[in-house]
mmCIF entry with sequence, helices, sheets and N, C-alpha, C, O atoms, coordinates in Angstrom:
data_MODEL
# 
_entry.id   MODEL 
# 
_entity.id                         1 
_entity.type                       polymer 
_entity.pdbx_number_of_molecules   1 
# 
_entity_poly.entity_id                      1 
_entity_poly.type                           'polypeptide(L)' 
_entity_poly.nstd_linkage                   no 
_entity_poly.nstd_monomer                   no 
_entity_poly.pdbx_seq_one_letter_code       MSQDFLIKFQCTKCKRINYWSRKNKKNTQDKLELKKFCKWCKKHIPHKEMKK 
_entity_poly.pdbx_seq_one_letter_code_can   MSQDFLIKFQCTKCKRINYWSRKNKKNTQDKLELKKFCKWCKKHIPHKEMKK 
_entity_poly.pdbx_strand_id                 A 
# 
loop_
_entity_poly_seq.entity_id 
_entity_poly_seq.num 
_entity_poly_seq.mon_id 
_entity_poly_seq.hetero 
1 1  MET n 
1 2  SER n 
1 3  GLN n 
1 4  ASP n 
1 5  PHE n 
1 6  LEU n 
1 7  ILE n 
1 8  LYS n 
1 9  PHE n 
1 10 GLN n 
1 11 CYS n 
1 12 THR n 
1 13 LYS n 
1 14 CYS n 
1 15 LYS n 
1 16 ARG n 
1 17 ILE n 
1 18 ASN n 
1 19 TYR n 
1 20 TRP n 
1 21 SER n 
1 22 ARG n 
1 23 LYS n 
1 24 ASN n 
1 25 LYS n 
1 26 LYS n 
1 27 ASN n 
1 28 THR n 
1 29 GLN n 
1 30 ASP n 
1 31 LYS n 
1 32 LEU n 
1 33 GLU n 
1 34 LEU n 
1 35 LYS n 
1 36 LYS n 
1 37 PHE n 
1 38 CYS n 
1 39 LYS n 
1 40 TRP n 
1 41 CYS n 
1 42 LYS n 
1 43 LYS n 
1 44 HIS n 
1 45 ILE n 
1 46 PRO n 
1 47 HIS n 
1 48 LYS n 
1 49 GLU n 
1 50 MET n 
1 51 LYS n 
1 52 LYS n 
# 
_struct_asym.id          A 
_struct_asym.entity_id   1 
# 
_struct_conf.conf_type_id            HELX_P 
_struct_conf.id                      HELX_P1 
_struct_conf.pdbx_PDB_helix_id       AA1 
_struct_conf.beg_label_comp_id       GLN 
_struct_conf.beg_label_asym_id       A 
_struct_conf.beg_label_seq_id        3 
_struct_conf.pdbx_beg_PDB_ins_code   ? 
_struct_conf.end_label_comp_id       PHE 
_struct_conf.end_label_asym_id       A 
_struct_conf.end_label_seq_id        5 
_struct_conf.pdbx_end_PDB_ins_code   ? 
_struct_conf.beg_auth_comp_id        GLN 
_struct_conf.beg_auth_asym_id        A 
_struct_conf.beg_auth_seq_id         3 
_struct_conf.end_auth_comp_id        PHE 
_struct_conf.end_auth_asym_id        A 
_struct_conf.end_auth_seq_id         5 
_struct_conf.pdbx_PDB_helix_class    5 
_struct_conf.details                 ? 
_struct_conf.pdbx_PDB_helix_length   3 
# 
_struct_conf_type.id          HELX_P 
_struct_conf_type.criteria    ? 
_struct_conf_type.reference   ? 
# 
_struct_sheet.id               AA1 
_struct_sheet.type             ? 
_struct_sheet.number_strands   4 
_struct_sheet.details          ? 
# 
loop_
_struct_sheet_order.sheet_id 
_struct_sheet_order.range_id_1 
_struct_sheet_order.range_id_2 
_struct_sheet_order.offset 
_struct_sheet_order.sense 
AA1 1 2 ? anti-parallel 
AA1 2 3 ? anti-parallel 
AA1 3 4 ? anti-parallel 
# 
loop_
_struct_sheet_range.sheet_id 
_struct_sheet_range.id 
_struct_sheet_range.beg_label_comp_id 
_struct_sheet_range.beg_label_asym_id 
_struct_sheet_range.beg_label_seq_id 
_struct_sheet_range.pdbx_beg_PDB_ins_code 
_struct_sheet_range.end_label_comp_id 
_struct_sheet_range.end_label_asym_id 
_struct_sheet_range.end_label_seq_id 
_struct_sheet_range.pdbx_end_PDB_ins_code 
_struct_sheet_range.beg_auth_comp_id 
_struct_sheet_range.beg_auth_asym_id 
_struct_sheet_range.beg_auth_seq_id 
_struct_sheet_range.end_auth_comp_id 
_struct_sheet_range.end_auth_asym_id 
_struct_sheet_range.end_auth_seq_id 
AA1 1 ILE A 17 ? ARG A 22 ? ILE A 17 ARG A 22 
AA1 2 LEU A 6  ? CYS A 11 ? LEU A 6  CYS A 11 
AA1 3 LYS A 43 ? MET A 50 ? LYS A 43 MET A 50 
AA1 4 GLU A 33 ? CYS A 38 ? GLU A 33 CYS A 38 
# 
loop_
_atom_site.group_PDB 
_atom_site.id 
_atom_site.type_symbol 
_atom_site.label_atom_id 
_atom_site.label_alt_id 
_atom_site.label_comp_id 
_atom_site.label_asym_id 
_atom_site.label_entity_id 
_atom_site.label_seq_id 
_atom_site.pdbx_PDB_ins_code 
_atom_site.Cartn_x 
_atom_site.Cartn_y 
_atom_site.Cartn_z 
_atom_site.occupancy 
_atom_site.B_iso_or_equiv 
_atom_site.pdbx_formal_charge 
_atom_site.auth_seq_id 
_atom_site.auth_comp_id 
_atom_site.auth_asym_id 
_atom_site.auth_atom_id 
_atom_site.pdbx_PDB_model_num 
ATOM 1   N N  . MET A 1 1  ? -159.823 -112.678 -41.239 1.00 0.00 ? 1  MET A N  1 
ATOM 2   C CA . MET A 1 1  ? -159.735 -111.296 -41.678 1.00 0.00 ? 1  MET A CA 1 
ATOM 3   C C  . MET A 1 1  ? -159.375 -111.224 -43.150 1.00 0.00 ? 1  MET A C  1 
ATOM 4   O O  . MET A 1 1  ? -158.787 -112.139 -43.726 1.00 0.00 ? 1  MET A O  1 
ATOM 5   N N  . SER A 1 2  ? -159.744 -110.123 -43.718 1.00 0.00 ? 2  SER A N  1 
ATOM 6   C CA . SER A 1 2  ? -159.485 -109.909 -45.127 1.00 0.00 ? 2  SER A CA 1 
ATOM 7   C C  . SER A 1 2  ? -158.036 -109.504 -45.372 1.00 0.00 ? 2  SER A C  1 
ATOM 8   O O  . SER A 1 2  ? -157.377 -108.960 -44.486 1.00 0.00 ? 2  SER A O  1 
ATOM 9   N N  . GLN A 1 3  ? -157.551 -109.771 -46.567 1.00 0.00 ? 3  GLN A N  1 
ATOM 10  C CA . GLN A 1 3  ? -156.189 -109.386 -46.911 1.00 0.00 ? 3  GLN A CA 1 
ATOM 11  C C  . GLN A 1 3  ? -156.086 -107.902 -47.246 1.00 0.00 ? 3  GLN A C  1 
ATOM 12  O O  . GLN A 1 3  ? -154.985 -107.390 -47.450 1.00 0.00 ? 3  GLN A O  1 
ATOM 13  N N  . ASP A 1 4  ? -157.212 -107.211 -47.304 1.00 0.00 ? 4  ASP A N  1 
ATOM 14  C CA . ASP A 1 4  ? -157.185 -105.780 -47.579 1.00 0.00 ? 4  ASP A CA 1 
ATOM 15  C C  . ASP A 1 4  ? -156.480 -105.007 -46.478 1.00 0.00 ? 4  ASP A C  1 
ATOM 16  O O  . ASP A 1 4  ? -155.998 -103.899 -46.712 1.00 0.00 ? 4  ASP A O  1 
ATOM 17  N N  . PHE A 1 5  ? -156.415 -105.572 -45.291 1.00 0.00 ? 5  PHE A N  1 
ATOM 18  C CA . PHE A 1 5  ? -155.833 -104.887 -44.152 1.00 0.00 ? 5  PHE A CA 1 
ATOM 19  C C  . PHE A 1 5  ? -154.374 -105.263 -43.927 1.00 0.00 ? 5  PHE A C  1 
ATOM 20  O O  . PHE A 1 5  ? -153.753 -104.748 -42.997 1.00 0.00 ? 5  PHE A O  1 
ATOM 21  N N  . LEU A 1 6  ? -153.806 -106.144 -44.747 1.00 0.00 ? 6  LEU A N  1 
ATOM 22  C CA . LEU A 1 6  ? -152.405 -106.530 -44.589 1.00 0.00 ? 6  LEU A CA 1 
ATOM 23  C C  . LEU A 1 6  ? -151.483 -105.441 -45.123 1.00 0.00 ? 6  LEU A C  1 
ATOM 24  O O  . LEU A 1 6  ? -151.735 -104.855 -46.176 1.00 0.00 ? 6  LEU A O  1 
ATOM 25  N N  . ILE A 1 7  ? -150.416 -105.183 -44.381 1.00 0.00 ? 7  ILE A N  1 
ATOM 26  C CA . ILE A 1 7  ? -149.417 -104.219 -44.818 1.00 0.00 ? 7  ILE A CA 1 
ATOM 27  C C  . ILE A 1 7  ? -148.032 -104.848 -44.677 1.00 0.00 ? 7  ILE A C  1 
ATOM 28  O O  . ILE A 1 7  ? -147.829 -105.745 -43.859 1.00 0.00 ? 7  ILE A O  1 
ATOM 29  N N  . LYS A 1 8  ? -147.090 -104.372 -45.478 1.00 0.00 ? 8  LYS A N  1 
ATOM 30  C CA . LYS A 1 8  ? -145.712 -104.862 -45.432 1.00 0.00 ? 8  LYS A CA 1 
ATOM 31  C C  . LYS A 1 8  ? -144.827 -103.782 -44.825 1.00 0.00 ? 8  LYS A C  1 
ATOM 32  O O  . LYS A 1 8  ? -145.055 -102.588 -45.017 1.00 0.00 ? 8  LYS A O  1 
ATOM 33  N N  . PHE A 1 9  ? -143.807 -104.227 -44.085 1.00 0.00 ? 9  PHE A N  1 
ATOM 34  C CA . PHE A 1 9  ? -142.819 -103.310 -43.550 1.00 0.00 ? 9  PHE A CA 1 
ATOM 35  C C  . PHE A 1 9  ? -141.481 -103.591 -44.206 1.00 0.00 ? 9  PHE A C  1 
ATOM 36  O O  . PHE A 1 9  ? -141.028 -104.734 -44.268 1.00 0.00 ? 9  PHE A O  1 
ATOM 37  N N  . GLN A 1 10 ? -140.855 -102.523 -44.696 1.00 0.00 ? 10 GLN A N  1 
ATOM 38  C CA . GLN A 1 10 ? -139.601 -102.630 -45.425 1.00 0.00 ? 10 GLN A CA 1 
ATOM 39  C C  . GLN A 1 10 ? -138.502 -101.918 -44.643 1.00 0.00 ? 10 GLN A C  1 
ATOM 40  O O  . GLN A 1 10 ? -138.707 -100.818 -44.130 1.00 0.00 ? 10 GLN A O  1 
ATOM 41  N N  . CYS A 1 11 ? -137.354 -102.544 -44.557 1.00 0.00 ? 11 CYS A N  1 
ATOM 42  C CA . CYS A 1 11 ? -136.196 -101.955 -43.882 1.00 0.00 ? 11 CYS A CA 1 
ATOM 43  C C  . CYS A 1 11 ? -135.744 -100.710 -44.646 1.00 0.00 ? 11 CYS A C  1 
ATOM 44  O O  . CYS A 1 11 ? -135.654 -100.724 -45.873 1.00 0.00 ? 11 CYS A O  1 
ATOM 45  N N  . THR A 1 12 ? -135.460 -99.639  -43.910 1.00 0.00 ? 12 THR A N  1 
ATOM 46  C CA . THR A 1 12 ? -135.045 -98.400  -44.576 1.00 0.00 ? 12 THR A CA 1 
ATOM 47  C C  . THR A 1 12 ? -133.592 -98.453  -45.045 1.00 0.00 ? 12 THR A C  1 
ATOM 48  O O  . THR A 1 12 ? -133.180 -97.652  -45.883 1.00 0.00 ? 12 THR A O  1 
ATOM 49  N N  . LYS A 1 13 ? -132.819 -99.391  -44.509 1.00 0.00 ? 13 LYS A N  1 
ATOM 50  C CA . LYS A 1 13 ? -131.403 -99.484  -44.892 1.00 0.00 ? 13 LYS A CA 1 
ATOM 51  C C  . LYS A 1 13 ? -131.185 -100.468 -46.048 1.00 0.00 ? 13 LYS A C  1 
ATOM 52  O O  . LYS A 1 13 ? -130.649 -100.088 -47.089 1.00 0.00 ? 13 LYS A O  1 
ATOM 53  N N  . CYS A 1 14 ? -131.592 -101.714 -45.872 1.00 0.00 ? 14 CYS A N  1 
ATOM 54  C CA . CYS A 1 14 ? -131.327 -102.730 -46.902 1.00 0.00 ? 14 CYS A CA 1 
ATOM 55  C C  . CYS A 1 14 ? -132.500 -102.939 -47.866 1.00 0.00 ? 14 CYS A C  1 
ATOM 56  O O  . CYS A 1 14 ? -132.363 -103.659 -48.855 1.00 0.00 ? 14 CYS A O  1 
ATOM 57  N N  . LYS A 1 15 ? -133.654 -102.314 -47.585 1.00 0.00 ? 15 LYS A N  1 
ATOM 58  C CA . LYS A 1 15 ? -134.848 -102.351 -48.458 1.00 0.00 ? 15 LYS A CA 1 
ATOM 59  C C  . LYS A 1 15 ? -135.483 -103.727 -48.587 1.00 0.00 ? 15 LYS A C  1 
ATOM 60  O O  . LYS A 1 15 ? -136.163 -104.001 -49.575 1.00 0.00 ? 15 LYS A O  1 
ATOM 61  N N  . ARG A 1 16 ? -135.273 -104.592 -47.611 1.00 0.00 ? 16 ARG A N  1 
ATOM 62  C CA . ARG A 1 16 ? -135.903 -105.909 -47.638 1.00 0.00 ? 16 ARG A CA 1 
ATOM 63  C C  . ARG A 1 16 ? -137.199 -105.884 -46.848 1.00 0.00 ? 16 ARG A C  1 
ATOM 64  O O  . ARG A 1 16 ? -137.335 -105.148 -45.871 1.00 0.00 ? 16 ARG A O  1 
ATOM 65  N N  . ILE A 1 17 ? -138.155 -106.706 -47.291 1.00 0.00 ? 17 ILE A N  1 
ATOM 66  C CA . ILE A 1 17 ? -139.436 -106.813 -46.588 1.00 0.00 ? 17 ILE A CA 1 
ATOM 67  C C  . ILE A 1 17 ? -139.267 -107.849 -45.488 1.00 0.00 ? 17 ILE A C  1 
ATOM 68  O O  . ILE A 1 17 ? -139.052 -109.030 -45.760 1.00 0.00 ? 17 ILE A O  1 
ATOM 69  N N  . ASN A 1 18 ? -139.368 -107.394 -44.233 1.00 0.00 ? 18 ASN A N  1 
ATOM 70  C CA . ASN A 1 18 ? -139.101 -108.262 -43.099 1.00 0.00 ? 18 ASN A CA 1 
ATOM 71  C C  . ASN A 1 18 ? -140.331 -108.607 -42.284 1.00 0.00 ? 18 ASN A C  1 
ATOM 72  O O  . ASN A 1 18 ? -140.369 -109.661 -41.649 1.00 0.00 ? 18 ASN A O  1 
ATOM 73  N N  . TYR A 1 19 ? -141.333 -107.751 -42.286 1.00 0.00 ? 19 TYR A N  1 
ATOM 74  C CA . TYR A 1 19 ? -142.492 -107.948 -41.415 1.00 0.00 ? 19 TYR A CA 1 
ATOM 75  C C  . TYR A 1 19 ? -143.785 -107.692 -42.161 1.00 0.00 ? 19 TYR A C  1 
ATOM 76  O O  . TYR A 1 19 ? -143.843 -106.897 -43.099 1.00 0.00 ? 19 TYR A O  1 
ATOM 77  N N  . TRP A 1 20 ? -144.824 -108.394 -41.717 1.00 0.00 ? 20 TRP A N  1 
ATOM 78  C CA . TRP A 1 20 ? -146.195 -108.192 -42.182 1.00 0.00 ? 20 TRP A CA 1 
ATOM 79  C C  . TRP A 1 20 ? -147.037 -107.867 -40.966 1.00 0.00 ? 20 TRP A C  1 
ATOM 80  O O  . TRP A 1 20 ? -146.778 -108.351 -39.864 1.00 0.00 ? 20 TRP A O  1 
ATOM 81  N N  . SER A 1 21 ? -148.043 -107.048 -41.178 1.00 0.00 ? 21 SER A N  1 
ATOM 82  C CA . SER A 1 21 ? -148.936 -106.706 -40.083 1.00 0.00 ? 21 SER A CA 1 
ATOM 83  C C  . SER A 1 21 ? -150.294 -106.322 -40.660 1.00 0.00 ? 21 SER A C  1 
ATOM 84  O O  . SER A 1 21 ? -150.498 -106.339 -41.874 1.00 0.00 ? 21 SER A O  1 
ATOM 85  N N  . ARG A 1 22 ? -151.214 -105.978 -39.767 1.00 0.00 ? 22 ARG A N  1 
ATOM 86  C CA . ARG A 1 22 ? -152.538 -105.528 -40.191 1.00 0.00 ? 22 ARG A CA 1 
ATOM 87  C C  . ARG A 1 22 ? -152.807 -104.163 -39.599 1.00 0.00 ? 22 ARG A C  1 
ATOM 88  O O  . ARG A 1 22 ? -152.313 -103.827 -38.523 1.00 0.00 ? 22 ARG A O  1 
ATOM 89  N N  . LYS A 1 23 ? -153.599 -103.376 -40.318 1.00 0.00 ? 23 LYS A N  1 
ATOM 90  C CA . LYS A 1 23 ? -154.046 -102.108 -39.756 1.00 0.00 ? 23 LYS A CA 1 
ATOM 91  C C  . LYS A 1 23 ? -155.411 -101.770 -40.334 1.00 0.00 ? 23 LYS A C  1 
ATOM 92  O O  . LYS A 1 23 ? -155.770 -102.186 -41.435 1.00 0.00 ? 23 LYS A O  1 
ATOM 93  N N  . ASN A 1 24 ? -156.144 -101.013 -39.564 1.00 0.00 ? 24 ASN A N  1 
ATOM 94  C CA . ASN A 1 24 ? -157.435 -100.529 -40.023 1.00 0.00 ? 24 ASN A CA 1 
ATOM 95  C C  . ASN A 1 24 ? -157.194 -99.237  -40.802 1.00 0.00 ? 24 ASN A C  1 
ATOM 96  O O  . ASN A 1 24 ? -156.853 -98.210  -40.216 1.00 0.00 ? 24 ASN A O  1 
ATOM 97  N N  . LYS A 1 25 ? -157.368 -99.289  -42.100 1.00 0.00 ? 25 LYS A N  1 
ATOM 98  C CA . LYS A 1 25 ? -157.044 -98.148  -42.954 1.00 0.00 ? 25 LYS A CA 1 
ATOM 99  C C  . LYS A 1 25 ? -158.047 -97.008  -42.817 1.00 0.00 ? 25 LYS A C  1 
ATOM 100 O O  . LYS A 1 25 ? -157.771 -95.886  -43.242 1.00 0.00 ? 25 LYS A O  1 
ATOM 101 N N  . LYS A 1 26 ? -159.195 -97.282  -42.232 1.00 0.00 ? 26 LYS A N  1 
ATOM 102 C CA . LYS A 1 26 ? -160.172 -96.221  -41.997 1.00 0.00 ? 26 LYS A CA 1 
ATOM 103 C C  . LYS A 1 26 ? -159.754 -95.349  -40.814 1.00 0.00 ? 26 LYS A C  1 
ATOM 104 O O  . LYS A 1 26 ? -159.990 -94.141  -40.819 1.00 0.00 ? 26 LYS A O  1 
ATOM 105 N N  . ASN A 1 27 ? -159.142 -95.950  -39.813 1.00 0.00 ? 27 ASN A N  1 
ATOM 106 C CA . ASN A 1 27 ? -158.735 -95.202  -38.624 1.00 0.00 ? 27 ASN A CA 1 
ATOM 107 C C  . ASN A 1 27 ? -157.368 -94.566  -38.778 1.00 0.00 ? 27 ASN A C  1 
ATOM 108 O O  . ASN A 1 27 ? -157.153 -93.452  -38.301 1.00 0.00 ? 27 ASN A O  1 
ATOM 109 N N  . THR A 1 28 ? -156.441 -95.245  -39.433 1.00 0.00 ? 28 THR A N  1 
ATOM 110 C CA . THR A 1 28 ? -155.081 -94.733  -39.616 1.00 0.00 ? 28 THR A CA 1 
ATOM 111 C C  . THR A 1 28 ? -154.794 -94.600  -41.098 1.00 0.00 ? 28 THR A C  1 
ATOM 112 O O  . THR A 1 28 ? -154.560 -95.589  -41.792 1.00 0.00 ? 28 THR A O  1 
ATOM 113 N N  . GLN A 1 29 ? -154.814 -93.378  -41.567 1.00 0.00 ? 29 GLN A N  1 
ATOM 114 C CA . GLN A 1 29 ? -154.621 -93.138  -42.993 1.00 0.00 ? 29 GLN A CA 1 
ATOM 115 C C  . GLN A 1 29 ? -153.149 -92.957  -43.353 1.00 0.00 ? 29 GLN A C  1 
ATOM 116 O O  . GLN A 1 29 ? -152.731 -93.281  -44.465 1.00 0.00 ? 29 GLN A O  1 
ATOM 117 N N  . ASP A 1 30 ? -152.366 -92.440  -42.410 1.00 0.00 ? 30 ASP A N  1 
ATOM 118 C CA . ASP A 1 30 ? -150.954 -92.204  -42.701 1.00 0.00 ? 30 ASP A CA 1 
ATOM 119 C C  . ASP A 1 30 ? -150.154 -93.497  -42.614 1.00 0.00 ? 30 ASP A C  1 
ATOM 120 O O  . ASP A 1 30 ? -150.606 -94.484  -42.032 1.00 0.00 ? 30 ASP A O  1 
ATOM 121 N N  . LYS A 1 31 ? -148.962 -93.478  -43.200 1.00 0.00 ? 31 LYS A N  1 
ATOM 122 C CA . LYS A 1 31 ? -148.122 -94.686  -43.215 1.00 0.00 ? 31 LYS A CA 1 
ATOM 123 C C  . LYS A 1 31 ? -147.419 -94.866  -41.878 1.00 0.00 ? 31 LYS A C  1 
ATOM 124 O O  . LYS A 1 31 ? -147.013 -93.895  -41.239 1.00 0.00 ? 31 LYS A O  1 
ATOM 125 N N  . LEU A 1 32 ? -147.284 -96.107  -41.472 1.00 0.00 ? 32 LEU A N  1 
ATOM 126 C CA . LEU A 1 32 ? -146.638 -96.411  -40.205 1.00 0.00 ? 32 LEU A CA 1 
ATOM 127 C C  . LEU A 1 32 ? -145.140 -96.533  -40.379 1.00 0.00 ? 32 LEU A C  1 
ATOM 128 O O  . LEU A 1 32 ? -144.647 -96.908  -41.443 1.00 0.00 ? 32 LEU A O  1 
ATOM 129 N N  . GLU A 1 33 ? -144.423 -96.208  -39.311 1.00 0.00 ? 33 GLU A N  1 
ATOM 130 C CA . GLU A 1 33 ? -142.979 -96.421  -39.272 1.00 0.00 ? 33 GLU A CA 1 
ATOM 131 C C  . GLU A 1 33 ? -142.638 -96.929  -37.877 1.00 0.00 ? 33 GLU A C  1 
ATOM 132 O O  . GLU A 1 33 ? -142.858 -96.241  -36.881 1.00 0.00 ? 33 GLU A O  1 
ATOM 133 N N  . LEU A 1 34 ? -142.096 -98.151  -37.822 1.00 0.00 ? 34 LEU A N  1 
ATOM 134 C CA . LEU A 1 34 ? -141.775 -98.785  -36.553 1.00 0.00 ? 34 LEU A CA 1 
ATOM 135 C C  . LEU A 1 34 ? -140.314 -99.184  -36.526 1.00 0.00 ? 34 LEU A C  1 
ATOM 136 O O  . LEU A 1 34 ? -139.731 -99.530  -37.554 1.00 0.00 ? 34 LEU A O  1 
ATOM 137 N N  . LYS A 1 35 ? -139.730 -99.134  -35.343 1.00 0.00 ? 35 LYS A N  1 
ATOM 138 C CA . LYS A 1 35 ? -138.345 -99.568  -35.196 1.00 0.00 ? 35 LYS A CA 1 
ATOM 139 C C  . LYS A 1 35 ? -138.354 -101.063 -34.901 1.00 0.00 ? 35 LYS A C  1 
ATOM 140 O O  . LYS A 1 35 ? -138.773 -101.488 -33.824 1.00 0.00 ? 35 LYS A O  1 
ATOM 141 N N  . LYS A 1 36 ? -137.889 -101.860 -35.865 1.00 0.00 ? 36 LYS A N  1 
ATOM 142 C CA . LYS A 1 36 ? -137.911 -103.313 -35.759 1.00 0.00 ? 36 LYS A CA 1 
ATOM 143 C C  . LYS A 1 36 ? -136.505 -103.865 -36.003 1.00 0.00 ? 36 LYS A C  1 
ATOM 144 O O  . LYS A 1 36 ? -135.613 -103.160 -36.474 1.00 0.00 ? 36 LYS A O  1 
ATOM 145 N N  . PHE A 1 37 ? -136.337 -105.134 -35.672 1.00 0.00 ? 37 PHE A N  1 
ATOM 146 C CA . PHE A 1 37 ? -135.050 -105.789 -35.880 1.00 0.00 ? 37 PHE A CA 1 
ATOM 147 C C  . PHE A 1 37 ? -134.979 -106.339 -37.293 1.00 0.00 ? 37 PHE A C  1 
ATOM 148 O O  . PHE A 1 37 ? -135.880 -107.048 -37.742 1.00 0.00 ? 37 PHE A O  1 
ATOM 149 N N  . CYS A 1 38 ? -133.896 -106.005 -37.991 1.00 0.00 ? 38 CYS A N  1 
ATOM 150 C CA . CYS A 1 38 ? -133.650 -106.531 -39.334 1.00 0.00 ? 38 CYS A CA 1 
ATOM 151 C C  . CYS A 1 38 ? -132.617 -107.649 -39.214 1.00 0.00 ? 38 CYS A C  1 
ATOM 152 O O  . CYS A 1 38 ? -131.509 -107.424 -38.727 1.00 0.00 ? 38 CYS A O  1 
ATOM 153 N N  . LYS A 1 39 ? -132.974 -108.830 -39.649 1.00 0.00 ? 39 LYS A N  1 
ATOM 154 C CA . LYS A 1 39 ? -132.041 -109.959 -39.497 1.00 0.00 ? 39 LYS A CA 1 
ATOM 155 C C  . LYS A 1 39 ? -130.892 -109.917 -40.501 1.00 0.00 ? 39 LYS A C  1 
ATOM 156 O O  . LYS A 1 39 ? -129.886 -110.598 -40.305 1.00 0.00 ? 39 LYS A O  1 
ATOM 157 N N  . TRP A 1 40 ? -131.018 -109.134 -41.571 1.00 0.00 ? 40 TRP A N  1 
ATOM 158 C CA . TRP A 1 40 ? -129.917 -109.009 -42.523 1.00 0.00 ? 40 TRP A CA 1 
ATOM 159 C C  . TRP A 1 40 ? -128.929 -107.927 -42.090 1.00 0.00 ? 40 TRP A C  1 
ATOM 160 O O  . TRP A 1 40 ? -127.719 -108.095 -42.246 1.00 0.00 ? 40 TRP A O  1 
ATOM 161 N N  . CYS A 1 41 ? -129.427 -106.840 -41.556 1.00 0.00 ? 41 CYS A N  1 
ATOM 162 C CA . CYS A 1 41 ? -128.556 -105.774 -41.050 1.00 0.00 ? 41 CYS A CA 1 
ATOM 163 C C  . CYS A 1 41 ? -128.073 -106.073 -39.628 1.00 0.00 ? 41 CYS A C  1 
ATOM 164 O O  . CYS A 1 41 ? -127.074 -105.516 -39.173 1.00 0.00 ? 41 CYS A O  1 
ATOM 165 N N  . LYS A 1 42 ? -128.787 -106.951 -38.938 1.00 0.00 ? 42 LYS A N  1 
ATOM 166 C CA . LYS A 1 42 ? -128.484 -107.340 -37.556 1.00 0.00 ? 42 LYS A CA 1 
ATOM 167 C C  . LYS A 1 42 ? -128.523 -106.147 -36.594 1.00 0.00 ? 42 LYS A C  1 
ATOM 168 O O  . LYS A 1 42 ? -127.682 -106.025 -35.704 1.00 0.00 ? 42 LYS A O  1 
ATOM 169 N N  . LYS A 1 43 ? -129.518 -105.267 -36.792 1.00 0.00 ? 43 LYS A N  1 
ATOM 170 C CA . LYS A 1 43 ? -129.709 -104.092 -35.950 1.00 0.00 ? 43 LYS A CA 1 
ATOM 171 C C  . LYS A 1 43 ? -131.194 -103.761 -35.862 1.00 0.00 ? 43 LYS A C  1 
ATOM 172 O O  . LYS A 1 43 ? -132.007 -104.249 -36.647 1.00 0.00 ? 43 LYS A O  1 
ATOM 173 N N  . HIS A 1 44 ? -131.524 -102.923 -34.893 1.00 0.00 ? 44 HIS A N  1 
ATOM 174 C CA . HIS A 1 44 ? -132.864 -102.346 -34.839 1.00 0.00 ? 44 HIS A CA 1 
ATOM 175 C C  . HIS A 1 44 ? -132.850 -101.097 -35.721 1.00 0.00 ? 44 HIS A C  1 
ATOM 176 O O  . HIS A 1 44 ? -132.121 -100.140 -35.462 1.00 0.00 ? 44 HIS A O  1 
ATOM 177 N N  . ILE A 1 45 ? -133.663 -101.134 -36.753 1.00 0.00 ? 45 ILE A N  1 
ATOM 178 C CA . ILE A 1 45 ? -133.698 -100.083 -37.761 1.00 0.00 ? 45 ILE A CA 1 
ATOM 179 C C  . ILE A 1 45 ? -135.158 -99.714  -38.024 1.00 0.00 ? 45 ILE A C  1 
ATOM 180 O O  . ILE A 1 45 ? -136.031 -100.580 -37.956 1.00 0.00 ? 45 ILE A O  1 
ATOM 181 N N  . PRO A 1 46 ? -135.437 -98.444  -38.321 1.00 0.00 ? 46 PRO A N  1 
ATOM 182 C CA . PRO A 1 46 ? -136.823 -98.090  -38.669 1.00 0.00 ? 46 PRO A CA 1 
ATOM 183 C C  . PRO A 1 46 ? -137.289 -98.838  -39.926 1.00 0.00 ? 46 PRO A C  1 
ATOM 184 O O  . PRO A 1 46 ? -136.570 -98.930  -40.921 1.00 0.00 ? 46 PRO A O  1 
ATOM 185 N N  . HIS A 1 47 ? -138.498 -99.360  -39.846 1.00 0.00 ? 47 HIS A N  1 
ATOM 186 C CA . HIS A 1 47 ? -139.130 -100.043 -40.973 1.00 0.00 ? 47 HIS A CA 1 
ATOM 187 C C  . HIS A 1 47 ? -140.355 -99.231  -41.365 1.00 0.00 ? 47 HIS A C  1 
ATOM 188 O O  . HIS A 1 47 ? -141.164 -98.863  -40.513 1.00 0.00 ? 47 HIS A O  1 
ATOM 189 N N  . LYS A 1 48 ? -140.487 -98.956  -42.643 1.00 0.00 ? 48 LYS A N  1 
ATOM 190 C CA . LYS A 1 48 ? -141.607 -98.158  -43.139 1.00 0.00 ? 48 LYS A CA 1 
ATOM 191 C C  . LYS A 1 48 ? -142.617 -99.064  -43.830 1.00 0.00 ? 48 LYS A C  1 
ATOM 192 O O  . LYS A 1 48 ? -142.277 -100.087 -44.424 1.00 0.00 ? 48 LYS A O  1 
ATOM 193 N N  . GLU A 1 49 ? -143.848 -98.649  -43.727 1.00 0.00 ? 49 GLU A N  1 
ATOM 194 C CA . GLU A 1 49 ? -144.915 -99.345  -44.435 1.00 0.00 ? 49 GLU A CA 1 
ATOM 195 C C  . GLU A 1 49 ? -144.766 -99.062  -45.925 1.00 0.00 ? 49 GLU A C  1 
ATOM 196 O O  . GLU A 1 49 ? -144.513 -97.926  -46.325 1.00 0.00 ? 49 GLU A O  1 
ATOM 197 N N  . MET A 1 50 ? -144.920 -100.080 -46.728 1.00 0.00 ? 50 MET A N  1 
ATOM 198 C CA . MET A 1 50 ? -144.812 -99.885  -48.173 1.00 0.00 ? 50 MET A CA 1 
ATOM 199 C C  . MET A 1 50 ? -146.081 -100.335 -48.864 1.00 0.00 ? 50 MET A C  1 
ATOM 200 O O  . MET A 1 50 ? -146.951 -100.945 -48.242 1.00 0.00 ? 50 MET A O  1 
ATOM 201 N N  . LYS A 1 51 ? -146.189 -100.038 -50.140 1.00 0.00 ? 51 LYS A N  1 
ATOM 202 C CA . LYS A 1 51 ? -147.363 -100.425 -50.909 1.00 0.00 ? 51 LYS A CA 1 
ATOM 203 C C  . LYS A 1 51 ? -147.421 -101.919 -51.101 1.00 0.00 ? 51 LYS A C  1 
ATOM 204 O O  . LYS A 1 51 ? -146.415 -102.616 -50.968 1.00 0.00 ? 51 LYS A O  1 
ATOM 205 N N  . LYS A 1 52 ? -148.597 -102.404 -51.412 1.00 0.00 ? 52 LYS A N  1 
ATOM 206 C CA . LYS A 1 52 ? -148.779 -103.838 -51.659 1.00 0.00 ? 52 LYS A CA 1 
ATOM 207 C C  . LYS A 1 52 ? -148.044 -104.288 -52.884 1.00 0.00 ? 52 LYS A C  1 
ATOM 208 O O  . LYS A 1 52 ? -148.091 -105.467 -53.235 1.00 0.00 ? 52 LYS A O  1 
# 
C-alpha cells in the first residue's frame, strides 16, 4: 500500500504520537478520534488524527 493513506494518532493529553494507521481518504474525509492506550500517561485517552 501507498504511504498516502498512512495517518498518525496523537495523544490529546501528552501530545505524543503513539499509533499509526491507514484510512481511505476518499471515503472518510473527517479526522478520526479513537480511544487508545497511551503508554506514557498509562491510561486510555482519546487520540486524534494529526497531519503528516
